[in-house]
C-alpha positions in Angstrom: 184.4 191.2 -118.2 183.6 194.4 -120.1 181.6 197.1 -118.5 178.5 198.4 -120.1 178.6 202.2 -119.8 175.5 204.4 -119.8 175.3 206.6 -122.9 173.6 209.4 -120.9 176.4 209.3 -118.2 179.1 209.4 -120.8 177.6 212.4 -122.5 177.3 214.2 -119.2 181.0 213.7 -118.5 182.2 214.4 -122.0 180.7 217.7 -123.0 182.6 220.1 -125.3 184.4 220.3 -128.7 188.0 219.8 -127.6 189.8 216.6 -128.5 189.3 213.7 -126.1 190.0 209.9 -126.0 191.3 209.0 -129.5 189.2 211.6 -131.3 190.7 213.6 -134.2 191.6 213.6 -137.8 194.8 215.5 -137.5 196.4 217.3 -140.4 199.6 215.4 -141.4 201.7 218.5 -141.0 200.2 219.4 -137.6 201.7 216.5 -135.6 203.6 219.0 -133.5 200.2 220.3 -132.2 199.2 216.9 -131.0 200.0 215.3 -127.7 202.6 213.1 -129.3 203.5 211.6 -125.9 200.0 210.0 -125.9 200.8 208.2 -129.1 204.1 206.9 -127.6 202.2 205.7 -124.6 199.8 203.7 -126.8 202.6 202.1 -128.7 203.9 204.4 -131.5 207.6 203.7 -132.3 208.2 206.2 -135.0 209.3 209.8 -134.9 207.1 212.6 -136.3 209.6 212.9 -139.2 209.2 209.3 -140.1 205.5 210.0 -140.6 205.7 213.3 -142.4 208.9 214.7 -143.9 209.3 216.8 -147.0 213.0 216.2 -147.6 213.2 212.5 -146.8 211.1 209.4 -147.4 208.3 209.1 -144.8 205.0 207.3 -144.4 203.0 210.0 -146.1 204.8 209.1 -149.4 203.2 205.6 -149.2 199.6 206.9 -148.9 197.6 208.1 -151.9 194.4 209.9 -152.6 192.3 208.0 -155.2 190.2 210.2 -157.5 191.2 213.3 -155.5 190.1 211.9 -152.2 187.0 209.8 -152.9 189.0 207.0 -151.4 192.4 206.3 -150.0 195.0 203.8 -151.1 198.6 202.7 -150.1 201.6 201.6 -152.0 202.5 198.0 -151.0 205.4 197.4 -153.5 208.2 199.2 -155.2 206.3 198.7 -158.5 203.4 201.0 -157.9 201.0 198.3 -156.5 198.2 200.0 -154.6 195.9 198.4 -152.0 192.5 199.9 -151.3 188.9 198.8 -150.6 186.7 196.6 -152.8 183.9 199.2 -152.6 186.4 201.9 -153.8 186.8 199.8 -157.0 183.2 198.8 -157.2 182.2 201.4 -159.9 185.3 200.5 -162.0 184.6 196.8 -161.9 180.9 197.4 -162.7 181.9 199.5 -165.7 184.1 196.8 -167.2 181.7 194.0 -166.4 179.2 192.4 -168.8 177.2 189.2 -168.9 180.1 187.6 -170.8 182.8 188.9 -168.4 181.2 189.3 -165.0 184.0 190.6 -162.9 181.6 191.8 -160.3 180.4 188.4 -159.3 183.4 186.4 -160.4 186.3 188.7 -159.4 189.3 189.6 -161.5 193.0 188.8 -161.2 195.6 189.9 -163.6 198.3 187.2 -163.6 200.8 189.6 -165.3 201.1 193.3 -165.9 200.0 192.8 -169.5 196.6 191.6 -168.2 196.0 194.6 -166.0 193.0 196.7 -167.1 193.4 200.5 -167.6 190.7 202.4 -165.8 189.7 205.6 -167.7 189.6 208.7 -165.5 191.2 207.1 -162.5 193.8 209.2 -160.7 196.3 208.7 -157.9 197.5 211.8 -156.0 200.8 211.6 -154.0 201.3 214.3 -151.4 204.7 216.2 -151.6 204.2 218.8 -148.9 201.8 221.1 -147.1 202.4 224.8 -146.6 200.6 227.3 -144.4 199.4 230.2 -146.6 197.0 231.8 -144.2 198.6 235.3 -144.3 198.7 235.3 -148.1 195.0 234.4 -148.4 193.9 236.9 -145.8 195.9 239.6 -147.6 194.2 238.7 -150.9 190.7 238.7 -149.2 191.4 242.2 -147.9 192.5 243.4 -151.3 189.4 241.9 -153.0 187.1 243.3 -150.4 188.6 246.8 -150.7 188.3 246.7 -154.5 184.6 245.9 -154.1 184.9 242.3 -155.4 183.7 240.6 -152.3 181.1 238.3 -153.8 180.2 234.6 -153.8 183.0 233.9 -156.3 185.7 235.7 -154.4 187.2 232.7 -152.7 187.0 230.6 -155.8 188.9 233.3 -157.6 191.6 233.6 -154.9 192.1 229.8 -154.8 192.4 229.6 -158.6 194.9 232.4 -158.8 197.1 230.9 -156.1 196.9 227.4 -157.5 197.7 228.6 -161.0 200.7 230.6 -159.8 202.1 227.8 -157.6 201.5 225.0 -160.2 203.7 226.9 -162.6 206.3 227.8 -160.0 206.6 224.5 -158.3 205.9 222.0 -161.0 203.4 220.2 -158.8 199.6 220.2 -158.8 198.5 222.4 -156.0 195.2 222.7 -154.1 194.2 225.4 -151.5 192.2 224.0 -148.6 190.4 226.0 -145.9 190.6 224.9 -142.3 188.5 225.8 -139.3 185.8 227.4 -141.4 188.2 229.8 -143.2 190.3 230.8 -140.2 193.4 229.1 -141.6 194.5 228.1 -145.2 197.0 225.5 -146.4 198.4 224.8 -149.8 198.8 221.1 -150.7 201.4 220.0 -153.3 200.6 216.8 -155.2 202.0 214.6 -158.0 199.0 213.2 -159.9 199.3 210.0 -161.9 196.6 209.3 -164.5 197.6 205.9 -165.8 196.0 203.6 -163.2 195.2 200.0 -163.9 193.1 197.4 -162.1 195.2 194.5 -160.9 193.0 192.4 -158.7 189.6 192.3 -157.0 187.8 189.5 -155.2 184.2 188.5 -156.2 181.3 190.2 -154.5 180.8 187.1 -152.3 184.1 188.0 -150.6 184.6 191.7 -151.1 181.0 192.7 -150.5 179.9 189.7 -148.3 176.9 190.7 -146.2 176.0 193.6 -148.6 173.9 196.4 -147.3 172.6 194.2 -144.4 176.1 194.2 -142.8 177.1 197.7 -144.0 177.8 200.0 -141.1 177.4 197.0 -138.7 179.5 194.8 -136.4 180.3 192.0 -136.6 181.3 191.9 -140.3 183.1 189.4 -142.4 183.9 191.4 -145.6 187.1 191.0 -147.5 186.8 194.6 -148.6 190.0 195.0 -150.7 191.2 195.5 -154.2 194.5 196.2 -156.0 195.5 198.8 -158.6 198.8 199.8 -160.1 200.0 203.3 -160.9 202.1 203.8 -164.1 204.4 206.6 -165.2 206.5 207.6 -168.2 209.9 205.9 -168.5 211.4 208.9 -166.7 209.0 208.5 -163.8 206.8 211.4 -164.6 203.0 211.4 -164.6 201.6 210.6 -168.1 198.3 209.7 -169.8 197.8 206.0 -170.5 200.3 204.5 -172.9 201.6 201.0 -173.5 205.1 202.5 -173.2 204.5 203.5 -169.6 206.2 201.6 -166.8 205.2 200.8 -163.2 205.7 203.8 -160.9 208.5 203.5 -158.4 207.1 205.3 -155.3 209.4 207.0 -152.8 208.0 204.7 -150.1 205.8 201.7 -149.7 204.4 199.8 -146.8 205.8 196.6 -145.3 203.2 194.1 -144.3 203.0 192.6 -140.8 202.0 188.9 -140.3 201.9 189.3 -136.5 198.2 190.1 -136.4 196.5 192.2 -133.8 195.6 191.9 -130.1 193.3 193.7 -127.9 194.9 197.1 -126.9 197.4 197.2 -129.7 198.3 200.6 -131.1 196.6 201.3 -134.5 197.1 204.4 -136.7 195.5 205.4 -140.0 196.7 207.8 -142.6 194.1 208.8 -145.2 192.0 211.3 -147.0 188.7 211.6 -145.0 186.1 213.5 -147.1 184.0 215.6 -144.8 182.9 216.0 -141.2 181.1 219.0 -139.5 182.1 218.6 -135.8 181.9 222.4 -135.2 178.4 222.7 -136.7 176.1 224.9 -134.7 172.9 223.5 -133.1 170.9 225.3 -135.7 172.8 223.6 -138.5 172.4 220.2 -136.8 168.6 220.8 -136.5 168.5 221.4 -140.3 170.4 218.2 -140.9 168.3 215.9 -138.7 164.9 217.5 -139.4 165.1 218.4 -143.1 168.0 217.0 -145.0 168.2 213.5 -143.7 164.4 212.8 -143.7 164.2 213.8 -147.3 167.2 211.7 -148.3 165.8 208.7 -146.4 162.3 209.0 -147.9 163.4 209.2 -151.6 166.2 206.6 -151.4 164.0 204.1 -149.6 161.6 204.1 -152.5 164.4 204.1 -155.1 166.2 201.2 -153.5 163.1 199.1 -153.4 162.5 199.6 -157.1 166.1 198.9 -158.0 166.3 195.8 -155.8 163.2 194.2 -157.3 164.5 194.7 -160.8 168.0 193.5 -159.9 166.7 190.3 -158.4 164.7 189.5 -161.5 167.4 190.1 -164.1 171.2 189.3 -164.0 171.9 192.0 -166.6 170.0 194.6 -164.5 171.9 193.5 -161.5 175.2 194.3 -163.2 173.9 197.6 -164.7 172.5 198.9 -161.3 175.0 197.4 -158.9 177.0 200.7 -158.5 173.8 202.8 -158.5 172.3 200.7 -155.8 175.4 200.5 -153.7 176.0 204.3 -153.8 172.4 205.1 -153.0 172.1 202.5 -150.2 175.3 203.5 -148.5 174.2 206.9 -147.4 170.6 206.0 -147.1 171.5 203.8 -144.3 174.0 206.3 -142.9 171.3 209.0 -142.7 169.1 206.6 -140.8 171.9 205.8 -138.3 173.0 209.4 -138.1 169.5 210.6 -137.0 169.2 207.7 -134.6 172.5 208.3 -132.8 172.4 212.1 -132.8 169.2 211.6 -130.8 170.6 208.7 -128.7 173.7 210.6 -127.7 171.7 213.9 -127.2 174.1 215.7 -129.5 171.7 218.6 -130.0 171.9 219.4 -126.3 175.6 218.9 -126.3 175.9 221.5 -129.0 173.7 223.9 -127.0 175.8 223.3 -123.9 178.9 224.3 -125.9 177.1 227.3 -127.2 176.1 228.3 -123.7 179.7 228.0 -122.6 180.7 230.1 -125.6 178.2 232.8 -124.5 179.4 232.8 -121.0 183.0 233.0 -122.2 182.5 236.0 -124.5 180.2 237.8 -122.0 183.1 238.0 -119.6 185.0 240.5 -121.7 183.7 243.5 -123.6 185.9 243.1 -126.7 184.8 239.5 -127.0 181.1 240.5 -126.5 181.5 243.0 -129.3 183.1 240.6 -131.7 181.1 237.4 -131.0 177.9 238.5 -129.2 175.6 238.2 -132.2 177.0 235.1 -133.9 174.6 232.5 -132.6 171.5 234.6 -132.9 172.5 235.4 -136.5 172.9 231.7 -137.3 169.6 230.9 -135.7 167.8 233.5 -137.9 169.6 232.6 -141.1 168.9 228.8 -140.8 165.3 229.6 -140.2 165.1 231.8 -143.3 166.4 229.1 -145.6 164.7 226.0 -144.2 161.9 225.9 -146.8 164.4 226.2 -149.6 166.7 223.5 -148.3 163.8 221.0 -148.2 163.0 221.7 -151.8 166.6 221.6 -152.9 167.1 218.2 -151.2 164.0 216.7 -152.8 165.1 218.1 -156.1 168.5 216.6 -155.8 167.2 213.2 -154.6 164.0 213.0 -156.7 165.1 214.7 -159.9 168.9 214.8 -160.3 169.5 211.5 -158.5 166.1 210.1 -159.1 165.6 208.7 -162.6 168.6 208.5 -165.0 166.5 209.7 -167.8 165.6 212.9 -166.0 169.2 213.5 -165.2 170.2 212.8 -168.9 167.5 215.3 -170.0 169.3 218.1 -168.2 171.5 218.1 -171.3 168.5 219.8 -173.0 169.4 223.0 -171.2 172.7 223.1 -173.0 171.0 222.2 -176.3 168.5 224.9 -175.9 171.2 227.5 -175.4 173.2 226.2 -178.4 170.2 226.1 -180.8 169.0 229.6 -179.9 172.4 230.9 -181.1 172.0 229.4 -184.6 175.4 227.6 -184.4 177.7 227.0 -187.3 177.6 223.6 -188.9 181.1 222.8 -187.5 180.2 223.6 -183.9 176.9 221.7 -184.2 178.7 218.6 -185.5 181.1 218.8 -182.6 178.3 219.0 -180.1 176.5 216.1 -181.8 179.6 214.0 -181.7 180.1 214.6 -177.9 176.5 213.8 -177.2 176.7 210.6 -179.2 179.6 209.5 -177.0 177.7 210.5 -173.8 174.6 208.6 -174.9 176.6 205.5 -175.5 178.0 205.6 -172.0 174.7 206.5 -170.5 172.5 203.9 -172.1 175.0 201.1 -171.3 173.7 201.0 -167.7 170.1 202.1 -168.3 167.1 199.9 -168.0 163.9 201.4 -169.5 161.2 199.9 -167.2 163.2 200.3 -164.0 164.0 203.9 -164.8 160.3 204.6 -165.6 159.3 203.5 -162.2 162.0 205.6 -160.6 160.8 208.6 -162.6 157.2 208.2 -161.3 158.3 207.7 -157.7 160.7 210.7 -157.7 158.2 213.1 -159.2 155.6 212.0 -156.8 157.8 212.4 -153.7 158.9 215.9 -154.9 155.4 217.2 -155.5 154.0 215.8 -152.3 156.8 217.1 -150.0 157.9 220.5 -151.2 156.3 224.0 -151.0 153.5 224.0 -153.6 155.0 227.3 -154.9 158.1 225.3 -155.9 156.2 223.0 -158.3 155.9 224.4 -161.9 152.5 225.0 -163.4 153.7 223.1 -166.5 154.3 220.0 -164.4 151.0 220.3 -162.6 149.1 220.7 -165.9 150.9 217.8 -167.5 149.9 215.6 -164.6 146.2 216.8 -164.7 146.0 215.3 -168.2 146.5 211.9 -166.6 144.3 212.6 -163.5 147.4 212.8 -161.4 148.2 209.2 -162.1 152.0 209.2 -161.9 152.4 205.8 -163.5 150.3 206.7 -166.5 152.2 210.0 -166.8 155.5 208.1 -166.7 154.2 205.8 -169.4 153.5 208.8 -171.6 156.8 210.5 -171.0 158.9 207.5 -171.6 157.0 206.5 -174.7 157.5 210.0 -176.3 160.7 211.6 -174.9 163.8 211.7 -177.0 165.8 211.1 -173.8 164.1 207.8 -172.9 165.8 205.5 -175.4 169.0 205.5 -177.4 167.1 205.4 -180.7 164.9 208.4 -179.7 168.0 210.4 -178.8 169.8 209.5 -182.0 166.7 210.7 -184.0 167.1 214.0 -182.3 170.8 214.2 -183.0 170.3 213.4 -186.7 168.2 216.6 -187.0 168.3 218.7 -183.8 165.8 221.5 -183.5 164.6 223.8 -180.7 161.0 222.9 -181.4 161.6 219.2 -180.8 163.4 220.0 -177.6 160.9 222.4 -176.1 158.0 220.0 -176.9 159.7 217.0 -175.4 157.7 215.7 -172.4 160.8 215.0 -170.3 162.2 218.5 -171.0 158.8 220.0 -170.0 159.4 218.5 -166.6 163.0 219.6 -166.2 163.2 223.0 -167.8 160.5 224.9 -165.6 161.7 223.0 -162.5 165.2 224.1 -163.2 164.1 227.8 -163.5 162.4 227.5 -160.1 165.5 225.9 -158.5 167.9 228.5 -160.0 165.7 231.3 -158.8 165.5 229.9 -155.3 169.3 229.4 -155.2 169.9 233.0 -156.2 167.4 234.2 -153.6 169.1 232.2 -150.9 172.7 232.7 -151.9 173.2 235.7 -149.5 171.9 233.6 -146.6 174.4 230.8 -147.4 177.2 233.3 -147.7 176.3 234.9 -144.4 176.1 231.5 -142.6 179.6 230.8 -143.8 180.7 234.2 -142.4 179.1 233.6 -139.0 180.2 230.0 -138.8 183.8 231.2 -139.4 183.5 233.7 -136.6 181.9 231.0 -134.3 184.9 228.7 -134.9 187.3 231.5 -134.5 185.8 232.1 -131.1 185.9 228.4 -130.2 189.6 228.3 -131.1 190.3 231.3 -128.9 188.2 229.9 -126.1 190.0 226.5 -126.2 193.5 227.9 -126.9 196.1 225.4 -125.9 193.7 222.5 -125.7 194.2 221.3 -129.3 191.5 221.4 -131.9 191.8 219.5 -135.2 190.2 221.0 -138.3 187.1 219.3 -139.9 188.0 216.8 -142.6 188.1 218.1 -146.2 189.8 215.4 -148.3 193.3 216.4 -147.1 195.7 213.9 -145.6 194.9 213.2 -141.9 196.3 211.0 -139.2 194.1 209.2 -136.7 195.5 207.1 -133.8 193.9 204.6 -131.4 193.9 201.1 -130.3 192.4 197.7 -131.2 189.4 196.7 -129.1 185.8 195.7 -128.9 182.9 197.4 -127.2 179.6 197.0 -125.3 176.9 199.0 -127.0 173.9 197.8 -125.0 173.0 195.9 -121.8 174.2 192.3 -122.0 175.8 192.8 -125.4 179.6 192.5 -125.7 181.3 192.6 -129.0 184.8 191.1 -129.5 187.4 193.0 -131.4 187.7 190.5 -134.3 185.8 188.1 -136.5 187.0 184.8 -138.0 186.2 182.8 -141.1 183.9 180.6 -138.9 181.5 183.4 -138.8 181.7 183.9 -142.5 180.6 180.3 -143.0 177.9 180.6 -140.4 176.3 183.5 -142.2 175.9 181.7 -145.5 172.4 181.8 -146.9 171.8 180.5 -150.4 168.4 182.3 -150.5 170.0 185.7 -150.0 172.4 187.1 -152.7 174.2 189.1 -150.0 175.2 185.9 -148.1 176.0 183.5 -150.9 179.5 182.0 -150.7 181.6 181.0 -153.7 181.9 177.2 -153.7 185.6 177.1 -154.5 186.3 179.5 -151.7 184.1 177.6 -149.3 186.0 174.4 -150.1 189.3 176.2 -149.5 188.2 177.5 -146.2 186.9 174.2 -145.0 190.3 172.6 -145.7 191.6 174.8 -142.8 194.8 175.3 -144.8 195.5 178.9 -143.5 199.2 178.5 -143.3 201.1 181.6 -142.1 197.9 183.7 -142.2 196.3 182.1 -139.1 196.5 183.5 -135.6 198.2 181.7 -132.7 195.0 179.6 -132.2 194.8 178.5 -135.9 191.9 180.8 -136.7 191.8 182.9 -139.8 190.8 186.4 -138.7 188.7 188.3 -141.3 188.0 191.8 -139.8 188.9 193.6 -136.6 188.0 196.8 -134.7 189.9 199.9 -133.6 188.7 203.2 -132.2 190.4 205.3 -134.9 188.5 208.4 -136.0 187.6 208.1 -139.7 184.9 209.0 -142.2 184.0 208.7 -145.9 187.1 209.1 -148.0 189.1 207.2 -145.3 188.0 204.1 -147.1 191.1 202.1 -148.1 193.3 203.8 -145.5 196.2 201.7 -144.2 195.9 200.6 -140.6 199.4 200.6 -139.2 201.0 199.2 -136.1 203.5 201.2 -134.0 206.3 200.4 -136.4 204.4 201.7 -139.4 203.7 198.2 -140.8 200.5 197.4 -142.5 198.1 195.3 -140.3 194.8 196.0 -142.0 192.7 198.2 -144.4 190.0 200.5 -143.0 186.6 200.1 -144.7 183.7 201.0 -142.5 182.3 202.3 -139.3 180.0 200.5 -136.8 176.3 201.4 -136.4 176.9 203.2 -133.1 179.3 205.6 -134.8 176.8 207.0 -137.3 176.7 210.4 -135.5 180.4 210.6 -136.3 180.0 213.4 -138.9 179.0 215.8 -136.1 180.1 214.1 -132.9 182.8 211.6 -132.0 181.7 209.2 -129.2 184.8 208.0 -127.4 183.4 204.7 -126.4 181.2 203.7 -129.3 182.9 205.1 -132.4 184.8 202.2 -134.1 186.6 201.6 -137.3 186.0 198.3 -139.1 189.2 196.9 -140.8 189.9 193.9 -143.0 192.8 192.0 -141.5 195.8 192.1 -143.8 196.4 188.4 -143.3 192.9 187.6 -144.7 193.8 189.8 -147.7 197.0 187.7 -148.2 195.1 184.5 -147.8 192.7 185.3 -150.5 195.4 186.6 -152.9 197.7 183.6 -152.2 195.5 180.6 -151.7 192.2 181.5 -153.5 193.3 183.7 -156.4 196.8 182.1 -156.7 198.0 185.5 -157.7 201.7 184.8 -157.1 202.7 187.7 -159.2 201.1 190.0 -156.6 202.6 188.0 -153.6 206.1 188.2 -155.1 206.0 192.0 -154.9 205.0 192.3 -151.2 207.5 192.7 -148.4 206.3 190.6 -145.4 207.4 191.1 -141.8 206.9 188.1 -139.5 
């Protein structure tokens, strides 16, 4: 019988920033700083060199960053086959889908390499090595500062110069990454492949089963996986797409275990987590939960309602807005959960307790008092000074930039205004027109006039009603007065008359562009003066942002010194990290016990033909009901769909391989549970869980449902 553990009691016992339980997204090259014996106790059977080695093949060679860390993937064959999440492929599948070829709802399976679909702009980054360049960067910072070039662009300039030098010297693509708030710097060497093709993806009814209802929840029954393939030139080098390219032969690929998972089994992830802020001060956390998250929640809640209504009415709109809805809904729900569990776990007071410990530590020594004594007070003052601006900036981003597509598209007007003011040559003007025609074609493909008009009215209204009145332009106020502040009527007028609202209107402008047309455009009259206000606010608050970074760096430096020898992992920043843990369920509330896995029975039980998120493909349902699971069933004859571990992951980790002690693939990480939503700022050792699709379920779908024997023939299975 599982024990239900009081949240309050746990937080009393587990105060502080240092690593505990299975917390930590550890840099792949920092395994020596971990308590490696703890991994062996849990079930690891590999040496550190088998995980990360520059000179020999290791696990890190089998793990890739997709689109520079937006997601993670792993090689699962010696022919460049890559496994990742369905939701990591969602945008690509939406882009190539249409009413005639609805890959979103029907799935896609290439039955040969010739049928694989090239995905424009897709990249795969393979890590070669990591190098500590802290001393080099610190030396350059001193030189820049001494020369009087210490400004907001200094670090960008330093990074660029190092990367340009090392790209040329090494032959690899390099990237400088700051760790511990700028107290340490590493250079990452990558090989980047740009010919990436879609191989297979299940239909939404499998890959996105449960939709947003089940997102960030447990139990789940999602088959959240997809396959790509990386191609290279005939000599194995990165190359742009070409029919002459051949499948990449990676240095390493993962073997797949058919043994399944049991409670307490060792589990390890390697991936590219995007961002966490575990060393954020209490003042930064207050800004997050009191300003940033509420603004995001308010705007996205309205947007999602508008999109959902339109998508339910029209199949074409459902395809057009599928990615927009998914991307907006994902972090709308996350923001709600983050605020809920930051409060439930009393994280703000945990931060304050750490800060009080920090004050006590530096007060015991004069040199520390002199160095760190003003840090927290400075942070408190700086966050207070920029609070009003941050609220406006967030509503601008959510209501304008990410509000209506048309408003975002009209931001192009700023570039047009600059160009036309210079009286450009015919040649340069024709070049700009050509580029804009192409952009318009891509833009209007996934644009629905009536839906976007409603999003425009809602976004403008929310912005005006929530920001400082001084941050709303007189032009916008005056335009609204003409319609008695009726946002819907104002939207009708703007969309009926703006050159940015339809493809035909924009083409008319491109056929004879003039600055008069642009400046009189009703959409540009919204964007242009608002942009001027935002740019002015950004400039005014830039010094505060820079000073916060400086003080935060000093705060983390002090924490590192205070916790010396205890082991502190750097916050995630899209660099390769290792997380370790075990398989297991949890008990989040009184009388609630969650098992560590779900089966296909639960998938069938959730079916609801009235809810698009829970509709099951008829062919797949027939297959499941036949109970022909073969070698993919567990010892009881069940087909496991998803399972839980206590690995520490975040966005960007999506698609990460979940490995057993031998380094064999047992699953693919795709989500966190609802109780882990505070994970960006605080890891809860009992309630943070990683949701993984069982690799046996992946194989069952590929083999039995898709009959993609071409994929199966490439995989190396370990029984």
